[in-house]
N, CA, C and O atoms as CSV, one atom per row, in Angstrom:
chain,resi,resn,atom,element,x,y,z
A,1,MET,N,N,24.058,61.504,28.806
A,1,MET,CA,C,24.801,60.691,29.093
A,1,MET,C,C,23.926,59.398,29.574
A,1,MET,O,O,24.480,58.302,29.657
A,2,TYR,N,N,22.369,59.577,29.929
A,2,TYR,CA,C,21.647,58.990,30.173
A,2,TYR,C,C,21.102,58.042,29.124
A,2,TYR,O,O,20.743,56.870,29.239
A,3,GLN,N,N,21.139,59.042,27.819
A,3,GLN,CA,C,20.587,58.620,26.347
A,3,GLN,C,C,21.716,57.406,25.922
A,3,GLN,O,O,21.548,56.287,25.438
A,4,GLN,N,N,22.972,58.168,26.337
A,4,GLN,CA,C,23.955,57.073,25.457
A,4,GLN,C,C,23.772,55.897,26.175
A,4,GLN,O,O,23.696,54.840,25.548
A,5,ALA,N,N,23.669,55.910,27.674
A,5,ALA,CA,C,23.468,54.657,28.396
A,5,ALA,C,C,22.545,53.666,27.955
A,5,ALA,O,O,22.934,52.498,27.994
A,6,CYS,N,N,21.266,53.936,27.497
A,6,CYS,CA,C,19.950,53.492,26.955
A,6,CYS,C,C,20.314,53.253,25.879
A,6,CYS,O,O,19.944,52.184,25.392
A,7,ALA,N,N,21.092,54.063,25.168
A,7,ALA,CA,C,21.325,53.667,23.415
A,7,ALA,C,C,22.212,52.307,23.360
A,7,ALA,O,O,22.074,51.466,22.471
A,8,GLU,N,N,23.479,52.164,24.815
A,8,GLU,CA,C,24.242,51.296,24.599
A,8,GLU,C,C,23.574,49.913,24.844
A,8,GLU,O,O,23.640,48.859,24.212
A,9,TYR,N,N,22.905,50.273,25.981
A,9,TYR,CA,C,21.689,48.895,26.313
A,9,TYR,C,C,21.439,48.307,25.148
A,9,TYR,O,O,21.762,47.164,24.824
A,10,ALA,N,N,20.724,49.285,24.370
A,10,ALA,CA,C,19.574,49.039,23.125
A,10,ALA,C,C,20.394,47.731,22.656
A,10,ALA,O,O,20.041,46.553,22.595
A,11,ARG,N,N,22.067,48.597,22.235
A,11,ARG,CA,C,22.857,48.081,20.967
A,11,ARG,C,C,22.756,46.656,21.627
A,11,ARG,O,O,22.120,45.758,21.075
A,12,SER,N,N,23.563,46.435,23.124
A,12,SER,CA,C,23.780,45.162,23.396
A,12,SER,C,C,22.691,44.280,23.302
A,12,SER,O,O,22.822,43.228,22.675
A,13,LEU,N,N,21.753,44.545,23.786
A,13,LEU,CA,C,20.555,43.726,23.677
A,13,LEU,C,C,20.128,43.310,22.710
A,13,LEU,O,O,19.664,42.177,22.843
A,14,GLU,N,N,20.046,43.862,21.414
A,14,GLU,CA,C,19.857,43.711,20.051
A,14,GLU,C,C,20.722,42.517,19.559
A,14,GLU,O,O,20.182,41.500,19.123
A,15,THR,N,N,22.441,42.693,19.654
A,15,THR,CA,C,23.228,41.949,19.377
A,15,THR,C,C,22.899,40.470,20.599
A,15,THR,O,O,22.578,39.385,20.113
A,16,ALA,N,N,23.015,40.610,21.939
A,16,ALA,CA,C,22.395,39.373,21.988
A,16,ALA,C,C,21.259,38.507,21.832
A,16,ALA,O,O,21.156,37.340,22.209
A,17,LYS,N,N,20.232,39.382,21.094
A,17,LYS,CA,C,19.159,38.706,21.004
A,17,LYS,C,C,19.838,38.290,18.994
A,17,LYS,O,O,19.297,37.369,18.383
A,18,VAL,N,N,20.297,38.624,18.726
A,18,VAL,CA,C,20.846,38.183,17.456
A,18,VAL,C,C,21.658,37.053,17.612
A,18,VAL,O,O,21.407,36.050,16.944
A,19,ASN,N,N,22.772,37.076,18.545
A,19,ASN,CA,C,23.407,35.666,18.357
A,19,ASN,C,C,22.628,34.500,18.839
A,19,ASN,O,O,22.587,33.430,18.232
A,20,TYR,N,N,21.869,34.804,20.210
A,20,TYR,CA,C,20.920,33.898,20.454
A,20,TYR,C,C,20.272,32.997,19.926
A,20,TYR,O,O,20.252,31.803,20.227
A,21,TYR,N,N,19.355,33.900,18.586
A,21,TYR,CA,C,18.420,33.447,17.633
A,21,TYR,C,C,19.578,32.276,16.685
A,21,TYR,O,O,19.627,31.056,16.527
A,22,THR,N,N,20.400,33.474,16.217
A,22,THR,CA,C,21.576,32.498,15.640
A,22,THR,C,C,21.570,31.124,16.195
A,22,THR,O,O,20.876,30.170,15.842
A,23,THR,N,N,22.260,31.177,16.912
A,23,THR,CA,C,22.413,29.595,17.709
A,23,THR,C,C,21.511,28.746,17.532
A,23,THR,O,O,21.576,27.732,16.836
A,24,LYS,N,N,20.362,29.249,18.351
A,24,LYS,CA,C,18.895,28.323,17.828
A,24,LYS,C,C,18.960,27.583,16.726
A,24,LYS,O,O,18.996,26.370,16.517
A,25,VAL,N,N,18.969,28.796,15.877
A,25,VAL,CA,C,18.181,28.435,14.344
A,25,VAL,C,C,19.738,27.329,13.926
A,25,VAL,O,O,19.383,26.189,13.626
A,26,GLN,N,N,20.907,27.490,13.894
A,26,GLN,CA,C,21.761,26.760,13.314
A,26,GLN,C,C,21.707,25.696,13.575
A,26,GLN,O,O,21.742,24.916,12.622
A,27,GLY,N,N,21.585,25.058,15.117
A,27,GLY,CA,C,21.207,24.226,15.509
A,27,GLY,C,C,19.760,23.076,15.464
A,27,GLY,O,O,19.287,22.201,16.190
A,28,CYS,N,N,19.401,23.825,13.924
A,28,CYS,CA,C,18.031,22.753,14.101
A,28,CYS,C,C,18.016,22.146,12.775
A,28,CYS,O,O,18.733,22.511,11.843
A,29,ASN,N,N,17.019,21.042,12.733
A,29,ASN,CA,C,17.085,20.565,11.771
A,29,ASN,C,C,15.596,20.985,11.314
A,29,ASN,O,O,14.944,21.647,12.122
A,30,LYS,N,N,15.057,20.674,10.172
A,30,LYS,CA,C,13.868,21.146,9.408
A,30,LYS,C,C,12.524,21.003,10.585
A,30,LYS,O,O,11.635,21.823,10.812
A,31,LYS,N,N,12.633,20.382,10.872
A,31,LYS,CA,C,11.172,19.736,11.648
A,31,LYS,C,C,11.115,20.907,12.853
A,31,LYS,O,O,10.128,21.625,13.010
A,32,GLN,N,N,12.493,20.998,13.791
A,32,GLN,CA,C,12.451,22.203,14.797
A,32,GLN,C,C,12.331,23.459,14.304
A,32,GLN,O,O,11.728,24.383,14.849
A,33,SER,N,N,12.959,23.491,13.177
A,33,SER,CA,C,12.841,25.588,12.215
A,33,SER,C,C,11.574,25.480,12.415
A,33,SER,O,O,11.223,26.161,13.379
A,34,PHE,N,N,10.290,24.614,11.649
A,34,PHE,CA,C,9.233,24.970,11.947
A,34,PHE,C,C,8.844,25.369,13.274
A,34,PHE,O,O,8.424,26.456,13.671
A,35,ASN,N,N,9.048,24.351,13.854
A,35,ASN,CA,C,8.348,24.346,15.338
A,35,ASN,C,C,9.087,25.970,15.927
A,35,ASN,O,O,8.517,26.857,16.562
A,36,PHE,N,N,10.322,25.928,15.508
A,36,PHE,CA,C,10.419,27.242,16.238
A,36,PHE,C,C,10.020,28.220,16.108
A,36,PHE,O,O,9.804,28.946,17.078
A,37,VAL,N,N,9.688,28.736,14.380
A,37,VAL,CA,C,8.984,30.117,13.958
A,37,VAL,C,C,7.666,30.055,14.394
A,37,VAL,O,O,6.970,31.063,14.512
A,38,ASP,N,N,7.178,28.621,14.707
A,38,ASP,CA,C,5.778,28.641,14.847
A,38,ASP,C,C,5.587,29.232,16.142
A,38,ASP,O,O,4.571,29.853,16.451
A,39,GLU,N,N,7.072,28.933,17.279
A,39,GLU,CA,C,6.967,29.440,18.282
A,39,GLU,C,C,7.260,30.650,18.792
A,39,GLU,O,O,6.839,31.157,19.831
A,40,MET,N,N,8.426,31.320,17.548
A,40,MET,CA,C,8.079,32.682,17.752
A,40,MET,C,C,7.136,33.629,17.192
A,40,MET,O,O,7.338,34.789,17.550
A,41,LEU,N,N,6.147,33.441,16.398
A,41,LEU,CA,C,5.025,34.176,15.595
A,41,LEU,C,C,3.336,33.535,16.729
A,41,LEU,O,O,2.165,33.826,16.484
A,42,ASN,N,N,3.798,32.753,17.759
A,42,ASN,CA,C,2.955,32.306,18.736
A,42,ASN,C,C,1.504,31.684,18.023
A,42,ASN,O,O,0.317,31.666,18.351
A,43,VAL,N,N,2.196,31.259,17.021
A,43,VAL,CA,C,1.175,30.090,16.098
A,43,VAL,C,C,1.124,29.017,17.487
A,43,VAL,O,O,2.068,28.767,18.236
A,44,LYS,N,N,-0.702,28.320,17.590
A,44,LYS,CA,C,-1.021,27.126,18.500
A,44,LYS,C,C,-1.644,26.335,17.690
A,44,LYS,O,O,-2.376,26.792,16.812
A,45,THR,N,N,-1.483,25.250,17.831
A,45,THR,CA,C,-2.162,24.297,16.637
A,45,THR,C,C,-2.884,23.229,17.592
A,45,THR,O,O,-2.449,22.296,18.267
A,46,THR,N,N,-3.705,23.563,17.449
A,46,THR,CA,C,-5.148,22.687,17.923
A,46,THR,C,C,-5.161,20.811,17.101
A,46,THR,O,O,-5.739,20.740,16.016
A,47,PRO,N,N,-4.548,19.501,17.664
A,47,PRO,CA,C,-5.128,18.556,17.358
A,47,PRO,C,C,-6.188,18.062,16.091
A,47,PRO,O,O,-7.251,18.680,16.055
A,48,ILE,N,N,-6.050,17.361,15.409
A,48,ILE,CA,C,-7.174,17.826,15.099
A,48,ILE,C,C,-7.800,15.918,14.665
A,48,ILE,O,O,-7.177,15.157,13.925
A,49,LEU,N,N,-9.008,15.610,15.315
A,49,LEU,CA,C,-9.118,14.303,15.834
A,49,LEU,C,C,-10.443,14.038,15.635
A,49,LEU,O,O,-11.288,14.931,15.696
A,50,PRO,N,N,-10.805,12.463,15.315
A,50,PRO,CA,C,-12.122,12.103,14.320
A,50,PRO,C,C,-13.145,12.716,15.355
A,50,PRO,O,O,-12.996,13.041,16.533
A,51,LYS,N,N,-14.293,12.762,14.464
A,51,LYS,CA,C,-15.525,12.940,15.477
A,51,LYS,C,C,-15.766,11.832,16.741
A,51,LYS,O,O,-15.982,10.631,16.577
A,52,HIS,N,N,-15.689,12.432,17.847
A,52,HIS,CA,C,-16.510,11.256,18.580
A,52,HIS,C,C,-17.230,11.699,19.553
A,52,HIS,O,O,-17.077,12.920,19.583
A,53,GLU,N,N,-18.022,11.316,20.468
A,53,GLU,CA,C,-19.384,11.393,21.557
A,53,GLU,C,C,-18.144,11.324,22.448
A,53,GLU,O,O,-18.194,12.353,23.121
A,54,SER,N,N,-17.096,10.654,22.778
A,54,SER,CA,C,-16.815,10.629,24.189
A,54,SER,C,C,-15.361,10.551,24.302
A,54,SER,O,O,-14.970,10.271,23.168
A,55,THR,N,N,-14.473,10.643,24.996
A,55,THR,CA,C,-12.823,9.908,25.160
A,55,THR,C,C,-13.085,8.770,25.353
A,55,THR,O,O,-12.090,8.148,24.980
A,56,GLU,N,N,-14.041,7.882,25.820
A,56,GLU,CA,C,-13.690,6.424,25.245
A,56,GLU,C,C,-13.572,6.169,24.249
A,56,GLU,O,O,-12.570,5.572,23.856
A,57,ASP,N,N,-14.655,6.563,23.385
A,57,ASP,CA,C,-15.206,6.538,21.963
A,57,ASP,C,C,-14.331,6.901,21.250
A,57,ASP,O,O,-14.045,6.189,20.287
A,58,LEU,N,N,-13.728,7.935,21.447
A,58,LEU,CA,C,-12.261,8.109,20.665
A,58,LEU,C,C,-11.393,7.037,20.516
A,58,LEU,O,O,-10.975,6.471,19.506
A,59,VAL,N,N,-11.127,6.795,22.097
A,59,VAL,CA,C,-10.169,5.482,21.886
A,59,VAL,C,C,-10.491,4.430,21.522
A,59,VAL,O,O,-9.546,3.641,21.541
A,60,GLU,N,N,-11.687,3.889,21.082
A,60,GLU,CA,C,-11.998,2.700,20.868
A,60,GLU,C,C,-12.014,3.124,19.135
A,60,GLU,O,O,-11.592,2.158,18.499
A,61,GLN,N,N,-12.326,4.108,18.372
A,61,GLN,CA,C,-11.710,4.387,17.086
A,61,GLN,C,C,-10.302,4.809,17.297
A,61,GLN,O,O,-10.008,5.851,16.710
A,62,PHE,N,N,-9.354,4.246,18.000
A,62,PHE,CA,C,-7.932,4.276,17.558
A,62,PHE,C,C,-7.242,3.171,18.156
A,62,PHE,O,O,-6.049,2.922,17.979
A,63,SER,N,N,-7.856,2.667,18.709
A,63,SER,CA,C,-7.590,0.895,18.641
A,63,SER,C,C,-8.131,0.217,17.476
A,63,SER,O,O,-7.315,-0.542,16.954
A,64,ALA,N,N,-9.128,0.263,16.985
A,64,ALA,CA,C,-10.046,-0.478,16.169
A,64,ALA,C,C,-8.917,0.182,14.436
A,64,ALA,O,O,-8.556,-0.434,13.434
A,65,HIS,N,N,-8.779,1.229,14.750
A,65,HIS,CA,C,-7.844,1.819,13.823
A,65,HIS,C,C,-6.264,1.217,13.442
A,65,HIS,O,O,-5.737,1.005,12.350
A,66,PHE,N,N,-5.843,1.069,14.623
A,66,PHE,CA,C,-4.533,-0.048,14.825
A,66,PHE,C,C,-4.624,-0.982,14.247
A,66,PHE,O,O,-4.230,-1.404,13.160
A,67,GLU,N,N,-5.384,-1.440,15.323
A,67,GLU,CA,C,-5.918,-2.876,15.416
A,67,GLU,C,C,-5.460,-3.672,13.506
A,67,GLU,O,O,-4.537,-4.362,13.073
A,68,SER,N,N,-6.980,-2.918,12.780
A,68,SER,CA,C,-6.853,-3.003,11.936
A,68,SER,C,C,-5.370,-2.860,10.928
A,68,SER,O,O,-4.862,-3.806,10.326
A,69,ARG,N,N,-4.954,-1.707,10.932
A,69,ARG,CA,C,-3.419,-1.926,10.393
A,69,ARG,C,C,-2.388,-2.820,10.704
A,69,ARG,O,O,-1.510,-3.016,9.863
A,70,ILE,N,N,-2.357,-3.494,11.977
A,70,ILE,CA,C,-1.638,-4.267,12.306
A,70,ILE,C,C,-2.209,-5.287,11.304
A,70,ILE,O,O,-1.623,-5.675,10.294
A,71,LEU,N,N,-3.337,-5.640,11.688
A,71,LEU,CA,C,-3.870,-7.072,10.575
A,71,LEU,C,C,-3.220,-7.032,9.390
A,71,LEU,O,O,-2.344,-7.767,8.934
A,72,ILE,N,N,-4.072,-5.537,8.703
A,72,ILE,CA,C,-3.058,-6.279,7.835
A,72,ILE,C,C,-1.405,-5.822,7.015
A,72,ILE,O,O,-0.811,-6.121,5.980
A,73,LEU,N,N,-1.186,-4.965,8.181
A,73,LEU,CA,C,0.781,-5.418,7.784
A,73,LEU,C,C,1.024,-7.013,7.827
A,73,LEU,O,O,1.606,-7.629,6.935
A,74,ARG,N,N,0.529,-7.546,8.918
A,74,ARG,CA,C,0.771,-9.008,9.256
A,74,ARG,C,C,0.211,-9.780,8.016
A,74,ARG,O,O,0.614,-10.939,7.927
A,75,ARG,N,N,-0.690,-9.321,6.993
A,75,ARG,CA,C,-1.341,-10.390,5.939
A,75,ARG,C,C,-0.337,-9.891,5.213
A,75,ARG,O,O,0.320,-10.902,4.965
A,76,GLU,N,N,0.321,-8.805,4.610
A,76,GLU,CA,C,1.102,-8.504,3.755
A,76,GLU,C,C,2.442,-9.515,3.973
A,76,GLU,O,O,2.820,-10.526,3.381
A,77,LEU,N,N,2.878,-8.879,4.911
A,77,LEU,CA,C,4.061,-9.777,5.226
A,77,LEU,C,C,4.058,-11.635,5.131
A,77,LEU,O,O,4.971,-12.446,4.981
A,78,SER,N,N,3.049,-11.733,5.245
A,78,SER,CA,C,2.713,-13.205,5.683
A,78,SER,C,C,3.103,-13.513,3.606
A,78,SER,O,O,3.836,-14.329,3.048
A,79,GLU,N,N,2.248,-12.475,3.088
A,79,GLU,CA,C,1.942,-13.061,1.438
A,79,GLU,C,C,3.392,-12.503,0.760
A,79,GLU,O,O,3.443,-12.624,-0.464
A,80,LEU,N,N,4.668,-11.861,1.472
A,80,LEU,CA,C,5.482,-11.625,1.119
A,80,LEU,C,C,6.569,-12.771,1.565
A,80,LEU,O,O,7.516,-13.224,0.922
A,81,ARG,N,N,6.117,-13.078,2.861
A,81,ARG,CA,C,7.415,-14.363,2.821
A,81,ARG,C,C,7.217,-15.577,2.151
A,81,ARG,O,O,8.040,-16.473,1.958
A,82,SER,N,N,5.890,-15.506,1.773
A,82,SER,CA,C,5.885,-17.048,0.787
A,82,SER,C,C,6.263,-16.694,-0.107
A,82,SER,O,O,7.175,-17.360,-0.596
A,83,ASN,N,N,5.817,-15.500,-0.820
A,83,ASN,CA,C,6.482,-15.543,-2.497
A,83,ASN,C,C,8.166,-15.072,-2.698
A,83,ASN,O,O,8.659,-15.069,-3.826
A,84,VAL,N,N,9.146,-14.596,-1.212
A,84,VAL,CA,C,10.414,-14.243,-1.307
A,84,VAL,C,C,10.911,-15.732,-1.570
A,84,VAL,O,O,10.573,-16.610,-0.776
A,85,THR,N,N,11.725,-16.039,-2.691
A,85,THR,CA,C,12.802,-17.150,-2.340
A,85,THR,C,C,14.402,-16.273,-2.553
A,85,THR,O,O,14.882,-15.397,-3.272
A,86,VAL,N,N,14.879,-17.333,-1.205
A,86,VAL,CA,C,16.436,-16.686,-0.953
A,86,VAL,C,C,17.663,-17.697,-1.760
A,86,VAL,O,O,17.863,-18.890,-1.534
A,87,ASP,N,N,18.504,-16.684,-2.906
A,87,ASP,CA,C,19.308,-17.944,-3.133
A,87,ASP,C,C,20.434,-18.033,-2.094
A,87,ASP,O,O,21.068,-17.033,-1.757
A,88,ARG,N,N,20.690,-19.387,-1.542
A,88,ARG,CA,C,21.887,-18.924,-0.784
A,88,ARG,C,C,23.022,-19.680,-1.345
A,88,ARG,O,O,23.819,-20.088,-0.500
A,89,ALA,N,N,23.357,-20.046,-2.954
A,89,ALA,CA,C,24.256,-20.466,-3.388
A,89,ALA,C,C,25.194,-19.769,-3.328
A,89,ALA,O,O,26.089,-20.426,-2.796
A,90,GLU,N,N,25.644,-18.465,-3.649
A,90,GLU,CA,C,26.288,-16.924,-3.471
A,90,GLU,C,C,26.502,-16.973,-2.343
A,90,GLU,O,O,25.562,-16.951,-1.548
A,91,LYS,N,N,27.965,-17.063,-1.869
A,91,LYS,CA,C,28.195,-16.043,-0.625
A,91,LYS,C,C,29.510,-15.166,-0.687
A,91,LYS,O,O,30.459,-15.227,-1.468
A,92,CYS,N,N,29.307,-14.480,0.193
A,92,CYS,CA,C,30.713,-13.466,0.222
A,92,CYS,C,C,31.652,-14.002,0.256
A,92,CYS,O,O,31.645,-14.882,1.118
A,93,ARG,N,N,32.890,-13.887,-0.499
A,93,ARG,CA,C,34.211,-14.160,-0.320
A,93,ARG,C,C,35.010,-13.599,0.112
A,93,ARG,O,O,36.142,-14.008,0.374
A,94,SER,N,N,34.337,-11.987,0.352
A,94,SER,CA,C,35.893,-11.395,1.115
A,94,SER,C,C,35.144,-11.588,2.785
A,94,SER,O,O,34.018,-11.942,3.132
A,95,SER,N,N,36.283,-11.200,3.503
A,95,SER,CA,C,36.264,-10.927,5.130
A,95,SER,C,C,37.081,-9.723,5.960
A,95,SER,O,O,38.263,-9.534,5.676
A,96,LEU,N,N,36.494,-8.995,6.887
A,96,LEU,CA,C,37.317,-8.399,7.025
A,96,LEU,C,C,37.742,-8.806,8.347
A,96,LEU,O,O,36.941,-8.996,9.262
A,97,THR,N,N,39.180,-8.962,8.471
A,97,THR,CA,C,40.234,-9.583,8.944
A,97,THR,C,C,40.646,-8.852,10.334
A,97,THR,O,O,40.483,-9.410,11.419
A,98,HIS,N,N,41.118,-7.733,10.217
A,98,HIS,CA,C,41.592,-6.885,10.807
A,98,HIS,C,C,40.810,-5.576,10.429
A,98,HIS,O,O,40.042,-5.412,9.481
A,99,PHE,N,N,41.337,-4.338,11.780
A,99,PHE,CA,C,40.666,-3.194,11.112
A,99,PHE,C,C,41.603,-2.297,11.685
A,99,PHE,O,O,41.888,-2.436,12.874
A,100,GLU,N,N,42.153,-1.343,10.971
A,100,GLU,CA,C,43.363,-0.277,11.305
A,100,GLU,C,C,43.165,0.745,12.601
A,100,GLU,O,O,42.217,1.525,12.694
A,101,ARG,N,N,44.056,0.628,13.426
A,101,ARG,CA,C,43.762,2.296,14.590
A,101,ARG,C,C,43.446,3.123,13.137
A,101,ARG,O,O,43.685,3.048,11.932
A,102,VAL,N,N,42.786,3.904,14.060
A,102,VAL,CA,C,42.229,5.314,13.708
A,102,VAL,C,C,43.142,6.327,14.680
A,102,VAL,O,O,43.172,6.082,15.886
A,103,SER,N,N,44.021,7.671,14.047
A,103,SER,CA,C,44.724,8.473,14.839
A,103,SER,C,C,43.625,9.179,15.675
A,103,SER,O,O,42.441,8.857,15.580
A,104,MET,N,N,43.986,9.965,16.336
A,104,MET,CA,C,43.384,11.035,17.071
A,104,MET,C,C,43.396,12.308,16.759
A,104,MET,O,O,42.611,13.159,17.179
A,105,SER,N,N,44.369,12.475,15.948
A,105,SER,CA,C,44.003,13.969,14.688
A,105,SER,C,C,42.961,13.494,13.562
A,105,SER,O,O,42.433,14.492,13.073
A,106,THR,N,N,42.508,12.354,13.013
A,106,THR,CA,C,41.944,11.931,12.195
A,106,THR,C,C,40.230,11.805,12.929
A,106,THR,O,O,39.184,12.013,12.314
A,107,VAL,N,N,40.332,11.508,14.026
A,107,VAL,CA,C,39.242,11.700,14.821
A,107,VAL,C,C,38.568,13.276,14.831
A,107,VAL,O,O,37.487,13.651,14.377
A,108,GLN,N,N,39.387,13.861,15.364
A,108,GLN,CA,C,39.582,15.044,15.725
A,108,GLN,C,C,38.645,15.451,14.701
A,108,GLN,O,O,37.421,15.505,14.590
A,109,ASP,N,N,39.871,15.777,13.842
A,109,ASP,CA,C,39.245,16.265,12.275
A,109,ASP,C,C,37.794,16.361,11.749
A,109,ASP,O,O,37.135,17.364,11.476
A,110,ILE,N,N,37.446,14.934,11.677
A,110,ILE,CA,C,36.321,14.142,11.503
A,110,ILE,C,C,35.266,15.296,12.387
A,110,ILE,O,O,34.541,16.207,11.985
A,111,ILE,N,N,35.537,14.834,13.584
A,111,ILE,CA,C,34.516,15.531,14.372
A,111,ILE,C,C,34.245,17.042,14.304
A,111,ILE,O,O,33.152,17.537,14.029
A,112,MET,N,N,35.389,17.725,14.593
A,112,MET,CA,C,35.940,19.139,14.004
A,112,MET,C,C,34.522,19.617,12.197
A,112,MET,O,O,33.886,20.530,11.670
A,113,VAL,N,N,34.695,18.872,12.139
A,113,VAL,CA,C,33.808,19.587,10.509
A,113,VAL,C,C,32.338,19.077,10.428
A,113,VAL,O,O,31.470,19.396,9.616
A,114,SER,N,N,32.256,17.964,11.759
A,114,SER,CA,C,30.800,17.287,11.372
A,114,SER,C,C,30.165,18.705,11.355
A,114,SER,O,O,30.862,19.713,11.474
A,115,LYS,N,N,28.138,18.767,11.127
A,115,LYS,CA,C,27.888,19.657,11.299
A,115,LYS,C,C,27.039,19.823,12.661
A,115,LYS,O,O,26.633,18.698,12.950
A,116,PRO,N,N,26.600,20.771,13.622
A,116,PRO,CA,C,26.471,20.928,14.769
A,116,PRO,C,C,25.090,20.656,14.914
A,116,PRO,O,O,24.620,21.264,15.876
A,117,LYS,N,N,24.196,19.892,14.242
A,117,LYS,CA,C,23.202,19.347,14.292
A,117,LYS,C,C,23.431,18.014,15.327
A,117,LYS,O,O,24.445,17.354,15.550
A,118,SER,N,N,21.987,17.904,15.883
A,118,SER,CA,C,22.167,16.592,16.937
A,118,SER,C,C,20.859,15.916,16.955
A,118,SER,O,O,20.040,16.640,16.388
A,119,CYS,N,N,20.279,14.712,17.421
A,119,CYS,CA,C,19.050,14.460,17.806
A,119,CYS,C,C,19.557,13.531,19.425
A,119,CYS,O,O,20.621,13.166,19.924
A,120,GLN,N,N,17.857,13.448,19.851
A,120,GLN,CA,C,17.528,13.116,20.638
A,120,GLN,C,C,18.763,11.326,21.329
A,120,GLN,O,O,18.918,10.716,22.387
A,121,LEU,N,N,19.155,11.264,20.269
A,121,LEU,CA,C,19.587,9.550,20.437
A,121,LEU,C,C,21.458,9.823,21.068
A,121,LEU,O,O,22.215,9.107,21.723
A,122,ASP,N,N,21.592,11.142,20.485
A,122,ASP,CA,C,23.070,11.692,20.517
A,122,ASP,C,C,23.367,11.317,21.849
A,122,ASP,O,O,22.546,11.471,22.752
A,123,PRO,N,N,24.842,10.683,22.080
A,123,PRO,CA,C,25.355,10.601,23.811
A,123,PRO,C,C,25.385,11.765,24.252
A,123,PRO,O,O,25.009,11.862,25.420
A,124,ILE,N,N,25.851,13.164,23.502
A,124,ILE,CA,C,26.452,14.112,23.829
A,124,ILE,C,C,26.019,15.113,22.431
A,124,ILE,O,O,26.166,14.713,21.276
A,125,PRO,N,N,25.604,16.131,22.699
A,125,PRO,CA,C,25.411,17.431,21.149
A,125,PRO,C,C,26.743,17.464,20.399
A,125,PRO,O,O,27.787,17.778,20.970
A,126,THR,N,N,26.705,17.259,19.597
A,126,THR,CA,C,27.239,18.239,18.379
A,126,THR,C,C,28.763,18.366,18.989
A,126,THR,O,O,29.865,17.882,19.248
A,127,TRP,N,N,27.279,20.090,18.983
A,127,TRP,CA,C,28.513,21.760,19.396
A,127,TRP,C,C,29.059,21.333,20.812
A,127,TRP,O,O,30.212,21.712,21.014
A,128,LEU,N,N,28.387,20.523,21.973
A,128,LEU,CA,C,28.774,20.558,23.248
A,128,LEU,C,C,30.536,19.733,22.539
A,128,LEU,O,O,31.663,20.228,22.512
A,129,LEU,N,N,30.156,18.680,22.181
A,129,LEU,CA,C,31.580,17.476,22.124
A,129,LEU,C,C,32.400,18.339,21.306
A,129,LEU,O,O,33.531,18.590,21.722
A,130,LYS,N,N,31.951,18.912,20.032
A,130,LYS,CA,C,33.261,20.230,19.675
A,130,LYS,C,C,34.113,21.040,20.582
A,130,LYS,O,O,35.344,21.029,20.579
A,131,SER,N,N,33.097,21.974,21.615
A,131,SER,CA,C,34.017,22.797,22.737
A,131,SER,C,C,34.450,22.060,23.335
A,131,SER,O,O,35.554,22.496,23.664
A,132,CYS,N,N,34.223,20.669,23.938
A,132,CYS,CA,C,35.319,19.531,24.892
A,132,CYS,C,C,36.319,18.723,24.382
A,132,CYS,O,O,37.168,18.043,24.957
A,133,ILE,N,N,35.958,19.002,22.594
A,133,ILE,CA,C,37.446,17.884,22.004
A,133,ILE,C,C,38.604,17.686,22.883
A,133,ILE,O,O,38.851,16.557,23.308
A,134,ASP,N,N,39.394,18.783,23.216
A,134,ASP,CA,C,40.544,18.381,23.721
A,134,ASP,C,C,40.517,17.621,25.099
A,134,ASP,O,O,41.503,17.018,25.522
A,135,VAL,N,N,39.419,17.688,25.712
A,135,VAL,CA,C,38.885,16.944,27.072
A,135,VAL,C,C,38.658,15.348,26.714
A,135,VAL,O,O,39.068,14.315,27.244
A,136,LEU,N,N,37.840,15.612,25.603
A,136,LEU,CA,C,36.527,13.993,25.651
A,136,LEU,C,C,37.606,13.322,24.913
A,136,LEU,O,O,37.930,12.219,25.353
A,137,LEU,N,N,38.558,13.997,23.332
A,137,LEU,CA,C,38.678,12.665,22.471
A,137,LEU,C,C,39.190,11.906,23.145
A,137,LEU,O,O,38.548,10.858,23.078
A,138,CYS,N,N,40.171,11.797,23.911
A,138,CYS,CA,C,40.877,10.334,24.286
A,138,CYS,C,C,39.651,9.699,24.454
A,138,CYS,O,O,39.519,8.891,23.535
A,139,ASN,N,N,38.203,9.685,25.583
A,139,ASN,CA,C,37.522,8.966,25.687
A,139,ASN,C,C,36.799,8.403,24.404
A,139,ASN,O,O,36.346,7.271,24.236
A,140,VAL,N,N,36.806,9.516,23.508
A,140,VAL,CA,C,36.060,9.086,22.422
A,140,VAL,C,C,37.255,7.961,21.854
A,140,VAL,O,O,36.651,6.935,21.542
A,141,ILE,N,N,38.627,7.817,21.634
A,141,ILE,CA,C,39.486,7.519,20.899
A,141,ILE,C,C,39.440,6.090,21.583
A,141,ILE,O,O,39.862,5.238,20.802
A,142,TYR,N,N,39.069,5.595,22.759
A,142,TYR,CA,C,39.044,4.245,23.565
A,142,TYR,C,C,37.451,4.051,22.947
A,142,TYR,O,O,37.527,3.055,22.227
A,143,VAL,N,N,36.575,4.374,22.928
A,143,VAL,CA,C,34.848,3.597,22.231
A,143,VAL,C,C,35.274,2.843,20.971
A,143,VAL,O,O,34.872,1.736,20.614
A,144,LEU,N,N,36.339,3.800,20.237
A,144,LEU,CA,C,36.399,3.193,18.900
A,144,LEU,C,C,37.062,2.112,19.082
A,144,LEU,O,O,37.289,1.360,18.134
């Protein structure tokens, strides 16, 4: 009886782990996937910094590098600006006069076929929006 309970526990634990990691991997973008694999393999990367005598020296090197990059970008932008000519003769002849309302079912269909990926700029993760779509759909339509 004890061995059966241990075996059942091991199977349940294995199933829970598979479900957890499957969900975690499915919600990852490419960078998150690599970070996840590194985390699983216990890979610790040390930052590669330029050679420096002290922290102050390192800060000065970074400052000088970015200052020079900014100066180069400004110079290149000013050169581009002097070489660019804008043809203002042709204007767009079409215009948007109205927008058609979108039905709730159309919006719900679009949301439900969306990939479960999200980014930090999303107001709500896609997987959460999908799981709460019945409650949130009216608010989403209102925003649209």
